[in-house]
C-alpha positions as CSV (number, residue, x, y, z in Angstrom):
1,M,0.0,0.0,0.0
2,E,1.3,3.5,-0.9
3,D,2.0,5.8,2.0
4,D,-0.5,8.4,0.6
5,D,-3.1,5.7,0.7
6,V,-2.5,5.2,4.4
7,V,-3.1,8.9,5.0
8,G,-6.3,8.7,2.9
9,E,-7.6,5.7,4.8
10,V,-7.0,7.3,8.2
11,Y,-8.6,10.5,6.9
12,A,-11.7,8.6,5.6
13,G,-12.0,6.7,8.9
14,C,-11.2,9.3,11.4
15,F,-11.8,12.8,10.2
16,N,-15.3,13.2,11.4
17,G,-14.6,11.6,14.8
18,L,-11.6,13.9,15.3
19,V,-13.7,17.0,14.4
20,V,-16.5,15.9,16.8
21,Q,-13.9,15.6,19.6
22,L,-12.4,19.0,19.0
23,Y,-15.8,20.6,18.6
24,A,-16.7,19.2,22.0
25,M,-13.6,20.8,23.4
26,T,-13.8,24.2,21.6
27,G,-17.4,24.7,20.9
28,D,-16.4,26.0,17.4
29,L,-17.1,23.7,14.5
30,H,-15.1,25.7,12.0
31,E,-12.1,25.8,14.3
32,A,-12.3,22.1,14.9
33,Q,-12.5,21.4,11.2
34,E,-9.5,23.6,10.5
35,A,-7.4,22.1,13.2
36,V,-8.1,18.5,12.0
37,Q,-7.4,19.6,8.4
38,E,-4.1,21.1,9.4
39,A,-3.1,17.9,11.1
40,F,-3.7,15.9,8.0
41,V,-1.8,18.5,5.9
42,R,1.2,17.8,8.2
43,A,0.7,14.1,7.7
44,L,0.7,14.5,4.0
45,A,4.0,16.5,4.2
46,D,5.7,13.2,5.2
47,P,3.4,10.3,4.3
48,Q,6.1,7.7,4.7
49,R,6.7,8.7,8.4
50,F,3.0,8.9,9.0
51,A,2.5,5.4,7.5
52,E,5.1,4.0,9.9
53,L,3.5,5.3,13.0
54,D,2.1,2.7,15.5
55,N,-0.9,4.9,16.2
56,P,-1.4,7.6,13.6
57,V,-4.7,8.8,15.2
58,A,-2.9,9.5,18.4
59,W,-0.3,11.5,16.4
60,L,-3.1,13.5,14.8
61,R,-4.7,14.2,18.1
62,R,-1.4,15.4,19.5
63,G,-0.7,17.6,16.5
């Protein structure tokens, strides 16, 4: 599987859940969406490293 595919799969499976979590914390849907989007942009900057992570969702949450 290509490294970009890993990022895409995590995005498809986790984007909404991450947004909901951040929305619950911030109370601002737009801010939550932007923060999660930025985390995925960082993942796409180095997809090989992202694909090698043991827990990519935890990495996104920390971002």
